[in-house]
C-alpha positions as CSV (number, residue, x, y, z in Angstrom):
1,X,-71.2,-0.5,-156.4
2,X,-72.1,-1.8,-159.8
3,X,-69.9,-2.8,-162.7
4,X,-66.6,-1.7,-161.1
5,X,-63.6,-2.0,-163.5
6,X,-60.0,-1.0,-162.6
7,X,-57.0,-1.8,-164.8
8,X,-53.3,-1.3,-164.6
9,X,-51.3,-1.5,-167.8
10,X,-54.3,-2.8,-169.7
11,X,-54.7,-5.7,-167.2
12,X,-58.0,-5.7,-165.4
13,X,-57.5,-6.3,-161.7
14,X,-61.1,-5.7,-161.0
15,X,-63.5,-6.8,-163.7
16,X,-67.2,-5.9,-163.6
17,X,-67.7,-6.3,-159.8
18,X,-71.0,-5.5,-158.1
19,X,-71.1,-5.2,-154.3
20,X,-73.6,-3.8,-151.8
21,X,-73.3,-3.1,-148.0
22,X,-76.7,-2.6,-146.6
23,X,-77.3,-0.3,-143.6
24,X,-76.6,-2.0,-140.3
25,X,-75.0,-5.1,-141.8
26,X,-71.5,-6.6,-141.9
27,X,-70.2,-7.7,-145.3
28,X,-67.0,-9.7,-145.5
29,X,-64.9,-9.6,-148.7
30,X,-62.9,-12.8,-149.1
31,X,-60.3,-13.9,-151.6
32,X,-56.7,-14.8,-152.0
33,X,-53.9,-12.3,-152.5
34,X,-54.2,-10.8,-156.0
35,X,-58.0,-11.2,-156.0
36,X,-58.6,-7.5,-156.4
37,X,-59.9,-6.9,-152.9
38,X,-57.6,-4.1,-152.0
39,X,-58.2,-2.2,-155.3
40,X,-62.0,-2.6,-154.8
41,X,-61.8,-1.2,-151.3
42,X,-59.6,1.7,-152.4
43,X,-62.2,2.6,-155.0
44,X,-64.9,2.6,-152.3
45,X,-62.7,4.8,-150.1
46,X,-62.0,7.2,-152.9
47,X,-58.3,6.6,-153.0
48,X,-58.5,5.3,-156.6
49,X,-60.8,6.4,-159.4
50,X,-62.6,3.6,-161.2
51,X,-62.1,3.1,-165.0
52,X,-65.7,2.1,-165.3
53,X,-68.7,1.4,-163.2
54,X,-70.5,3.3,-160.4
55,X,-69.4,3.6,-156.8
56,X,-71.6,5.3,-154.2
57,X,-71.2,5.5,-150.4
58,X,-74.2,6.9,-148.5
59,X,-75.3,8.2,-151.9
60,X,-72.0,10.1,-152.5
61,X,-69.3,9.7,-155.0
62,X,-66.1,8.8,-153.0
63,X,-63.9,10.8,-155.3
64,X,-66.0,13.8,-156.2
65,X,-67.7,14.2,-152.8
66,X,-64.7,13.1,-150.6
67,X,-64.8,16.1,-148.3
68,X,-68.4,15.5,-147.5
69,X,-68.0,11.8,-147.1
70,X,-64.8,11.7,-145.0
71,X,-66.4,12.5,-141.7
72,X,-69.0,9.7,-142.2
73,X,-66.4,7.1,-143.2
74,X,-64.1,5.2,-140.8
75,X,-61.2,3.4,-142.5
76,X,-58.8,1.0,-140.9
77,X,-55.7,0.4,-142.9
78,X,-52.9,-2.2,-142.4
79,X,-50.3,0.4,-142.1
80,X,-50.0,3.9,-141.6
81,X,-49.9,7.5,-140.9
82,X,-49.2,7.5,-137.1
83,X,-46.3,9.6,-135.9
84,X,-43.7,7.2,-134.5
85,X,-43.0,9.2,-131.4
86,X,-46.7,9.7,-130.5
87,X,-48.5,7.6,-127.9
88,X,-51.9,5.9,-128.5
89,X,-53.6,8.2,-126.0
90,X,-52.1,11.3,-127.7
91,X,-53.1,10.2,-131.2
92,X,-56.6,9.2,-130.2
93,X,-57.3,12.5,-128.4
94,X,-56.0,14.4,-131.4
95,X,-58.2,12.5,-133.9
96,X,-61.2,12.8,-131.5
97,X,-61.0,16.6,-131.7
98,X,-61.6,16.4,-135.5
99,X,-65.1,14.9,-135.0
100,X,-68.1,16.6,-133.4
101,X,-69.8,13.3,-132.6
102,X,-66.8,11.4,-131.2
103,X,-66.1,8.3,-129.2
104,X,-64.4,8.9,-125.8
105,X,-60.8,8.0,-126.5
106,X,-60.3,6.5,-123.0
107,X,-63.3,4.2,-123.6
108,X,-61.8,3.0,-126.9
109,X,-58.4,2.4,-125.1
110,X,-60.2,0.2,-122.6
111,X,-62.4,-1.6,-125.1
112,X,-59.4,-2.5,-127.3
113,X,-57.1,-3.5,-124.5
114,X,-54.6,-0.6,-125.1
115,X,-54.5,0.5,-121.4
116,X,-51.1,-0.9,-120.7
117,X,-49.5,0.8,-123.7
118,X,-51.5,4.0,-123.9
119,X,-48.5,6.0,-122.8
120,X,-46.0,4.1,-125.0
121,X,-44.5,5.5,-128.2
122,X,-46.0,4.1,-131.4
123,X,-42.7,2.8,-132.6
124,X,-42.5,0.5,-129.5
125,X,-45.9,-1.1,-129.9
126,X,-46.2,-4.7,-131.1
127,X,-47.9,-5.5,-134.4
128,X,-51.1,-6.5,-132.6
129,X,-51.1,-3.3,-130.5
130,X,-50.6,-1.2,-133.6
131,X,-53.5,-3.1,-135.2
132,X,-55.8,-2.3,-132.3
133,X,-54.8,1.4,-132.4
134,X,-55.6,1.6,-136.1
135,X,-59.0,0.1,-135.3
136,X,-59.6,2.7,-132.6
137,X,-58.6,5.5,-135.0
138,X,-61.2,4.2,-137.5
139,X,-63.9,4.2,-134.8
140,X,-63.2,7.4,-132.9
141,X,-65.4,9.5,-135.2
142,X,-68.4,7.2,-134.8
143,X,-68.7,6.7,-138.6
144,X,-71.8,5.6,-140.4
145,X,-69.7,3.3,-142.7
146,X,-66.7,1.4,-141.4
147,X,-64.1,-0.2,-143.7
148,X,-61.8,-2.7,-141.9
149,X,-58.8,-4.2,-143.6
150,X,-58.0,-7.5,-141.8
151,X,-59.0,-6.0,-138.4
152,X,-57.9,-8.8,-136.1
153,X,-54.6,-9.8,-137.7
154,X,-51.9,-10.2,-135.0
155,X,-54.4,-10.1,-132.1
156,X,-54.5,-12.8,-129.5
157,X,-57.7,-14.9,-129.2
158,X,-59.1,-13.0,-126.2
159,X,-58.7,-9.6,-127.8
160,X,-60.0,-10.9,-131.1
161,X,-63.2,-12.0,-129.4
162,X,-63.5,-8.6,-127.7
163,X,-63.1,-6.9,-131.1
164,X,-65.7,-9.2,-132.7
165,X,-68.1,-8.1,-129.9
166,X,-67.3,-4.5,-130.6
167,X,-68.0,-4.9,-134.3
168,X,-71.3,-6.7,-133.6
169,X,-72.3,-3.9,-131.3
170,X,-71.6,-1.3,-134.0
171,X,-73.7,-3.3,-136.5
172,X,-76.6,-3.4,-134.1
173,X,-76.4,0.4,-133.7
174,X,-76.8,0.7,-137.5
175,X,-73.2,1.0,-138.7
176,X,-72.5,-0.5,-142.1
177,X,-69.3,-2.5,-142.0
178,X,-67.2,-3.8,-144.9
179,X,-64.3,-6.0,-143.8
180,X,-61.6,-7.9,-145.6
181,X,-60.3,-10.9,-143.8
182,X,-58.2,-14.1,-144.4
183,X,-59.9,-15.8,-141.4
184,X,-62.8,-17.9,-142.5
185,X,-64.0,-18.2,-138.9
186,X,-64.1,-14.4,-138.6
187,X,-66.3,-14.1,-141.7
188,X,-68.6,-16.9,-140.4
189,X,-68.9,-15.3,-137.0
190,X,-69.4,-11.6,-138.0
191,X,-70.8,-11.4,-141.5
192,X,-74.4,-11.0,-142.6
193,X,-73.2,-11.4,-146.2
194,X,-70.0,-12.8,-147.6
195,X,-68.6,-11.8,-151.0
196,X,-66.0,-14.0,-152.6
197,X,-63.5,-12.6,-155.1
198,X,-60.8,-14.3,-157.2
199,X,-58.8,-13.0,-160.1
200,X,-60.6,-9.8,-160.2
201,X,-64.1,-11.3,-160.5
202,X,-66.9,-11.6,-158.0
203,X,-67.7,-15.3,-157.7
204,X,-70.6,-15.3,-155.3
205,X,-72.3,-13.2,-152.6
206,X,-74.7,-14.7,-150.0
207,X,-75.1,-15.2,-146.3
208,X,-72.5,-17.6,-144.8
209,X,-75.2,-20.2,-144.3
210,X,-76.3,-19.8,-147.9
211,X,-72.9,-20.2,-149.4
212,X,-72.2,-23.3,-147.2
213,X,-75.6,-24.8,-148.2
214,X,-75.1,-24.2,-151.9
215,X,-71.4,-24.7,-152.4
216,X,-69.8,-26.6,-149.5
217,X,-69.6,-30.3,-150.6
218,X,-70.2,-33.0,-148.0
219,X,-66.9,-34.3,-146.8
220,X,-64.8,-36.0,-144.2
221,X,-62.4,-34.3,-141.8
222,X,-59.2,-36.3,-141.1
223,X,-56.6,-35.2,-138.5
224,X,-53.1,-36.9,-138.4
225,X,-49.9,-36.6,-136.3
226,X,-48.0,-35.5,-139.4
227,X,-48.3,-34.8,-143.1
228,X,-49.6,-37.5,-145.5
229,X,-49.3,-38.2,-149.2
230,X,-52.6,-36.6,-150.3
231,X,-52.1,-37.8,-153.9
232,X,-51.7,-41.4,-152.8
233,X,-54.8,-41.2,-150.6
234,X,-56.8,-39.5,-153.4
235,X,-55.8,-42.4,-155.8
236,X,-57.1,-45.0,-153.2
237,X,-60.4,-43.0,-153.0
238,X,-60.9,-43.2,-156.8
239,X,-59.9,-39.5,-157.3
240,X,-61.8,-37.9,-154.4
241,X,-60.5,-34.4,-153.8
242,X,-58.1,-34.3,-150.8
243,X,-57.5,-30.8,-149.4
244,X,-54.7,-29.9,-146.9
245,X,-56.2,-27.5,-144.4
246,X,-53.3,-27.5,-142.0
247,X,-50.2,-29.7,-141.6
248,X,-52.3,-32.2,-139.6
249,X,-55.8,-31.6,-140.8
250,X,-57.2,-32.8,-144.2
251,X,-60.6,-32.4,-145.9
252,X,-61.9,-35.1,-148.2
253,X,-64.6,-34.0,-150.6
254,X,-67.2,-36.7,-150.7
255,X,-69.0,-35.4,-153.8
256,X,-71.5,-38.0,-155.0
257,X,-69.6,-40.8,-153.2
258,X,-71.0,-42.7,-150.2
259,X,-69.3,-41.2,-147.1
260,X,-69.3,-44.6,-145.4
261,X,-67.4,-46.1,-148.3
262,X,-64.9,-43.2,-148.1
263,X,-64.5,-43.8,-144.4
264,X,-63.6,-47.4,-145.1
265,X,-61.2,-46.4,-147.9
266,X,-59.5,-43.8,-145.7
267,X,-59.0,-46.1,-142.7
268,X,-57.7,-48.9,-145.0
269,X,-55.2,-46.6,-146.7
270,X,-53.8,-45.5,-143.3
271,X,-53.5,-49.1,-142.1
272,X,-51.9,-50.3,-145.4
273,X,-49.4,-47.4,-145.3
274,X,-48.5,-47.8,-141.6
275,X,-49.8,-44.2,-140.9
276,X,-51.7,-43.1,-137.8
277,X,-55.0,-41.3,-137.5
278,X,-55.7,-38.8,-134.8
279,X,-59.4,-38.4,-135.6
280,X,-61.9,-38.8,-138.5
281,X,-65.4,-37.4,-138.8
282,X,-68.0,-36.8,-141.5
283,X,-69.8,-33.5,-142.1
284,X,-69.8,-30.3,-144.2
285,X,-66.7,-28.2,-143.9
286,X,-68.2,-24.7,-143.7
287,X,-67.3,-21.5,-145.4
288,X,-63.7,-22.6,-146.2
289,X,-65.0,-25.6,-148.3
290,X,-67.5,-23.3,-150.0
291,X,-64.7,-21.0,-151.0
292,X,-62.6,-23.8,-152.4
293,X,-65.5,-25.3,-154.3
294,X,-66.4,-21.9,-155.9
295,X,-62.8,-21.2,-157.0
296,X,-62.5,-24.8,-158.3
297,X,-65.7,-24.4,-160.4
298,X,-64.5,-21.1,-161.7
299,X,-60.9,-21.8,-162.5
300,X,-60.5,-25.6,-162.5
301,X,-58.6,-25.7,-159.2
302,X,-59.1,-24.1,-155.8
303,X,-57.4,-20.7,-155.3
304,X,-54.7,-20.7,-152.7
305,X,-55.5,-18.7,-149.6
306,X,-52.7,-16.8,-147.8
307,X,-51.0,-18.1,-144.6
308,X,-53.4,-17.9,-141.7
309,X,-56.5,-18.5,-143.6
310,X,-58.8,-21.2,-142.3
311,X,-56.6,-23.5,-140.3
312,X,-53.4,-21.6,-140.7
313,X,-51.5,-22.6,-143.9
314,X,-52.1,-22.2,-147.6
315,X,-54.7,-24.7,-148.9
316,X,-53.5,-27.3,-151.4
317,X,-55.4,-29.6,-153.6
318,X,-54.7,-33.1,-155.0
319,X,-56.9,-35.1,-157.4
């Protein structure tokens, strides 16, 4: 995909975006709500026609060659399309009949932990169970290209790990995978390449390690029993950026400052304010910090990630 542009009412929601998903690799597309991820993916799937730019999947135009491309493309959507009175087993067997090279439905049911609900009506499934069924439907035709929209949302940790192993196995067999996710750990664990979007623009694309090495500032991780006044702590640290990761976990961007001096400043602030520290440690903060730094450089402030990203709540910033 090169130079993709899509606008609504003269407002560009995707602006000159380039993206490549090599054969046998997993590419994670990250960004906050409103970044343009969904529109980008819909153009790749052929659901929307680009206003400008070129999109090709397996050398085919997703809009013009949709009938040829559809059997080779597996798409997992957040919602949709399953008859409410049907059971997972019925739906998977029906979809399997549409594909000559199909996955055994019963094998998918076992791999995605749907056995206990395989005979239950779709309307009675939990959110996580519906999510696993949607993934199974995307896989049943053994696609060459797989597009996954937040594939593990609503899954418990054990099933999430099993799903990650399944996706790794597909990659190793040569399947190309594009996934959108709000979970930074998921991107770090699965992705060969990570593409970060914000406000319709592509900010960076590299391996997780490359993004972390280039963009994640050195920092300090502070955990506390409760929330703290990030602005007050930042003032004590001469304006060092203090990021709220979760309600009890804080990231302090060391920048060019001496980490040991910051450690002294942090512990002194806690003592002076009668607050308690659970733990404190130095080190880089991984893909999440790289994301925040990229959006800060591009827009002057870190973009806010949705609930559940990183540690589990929207990220805030104080200077």
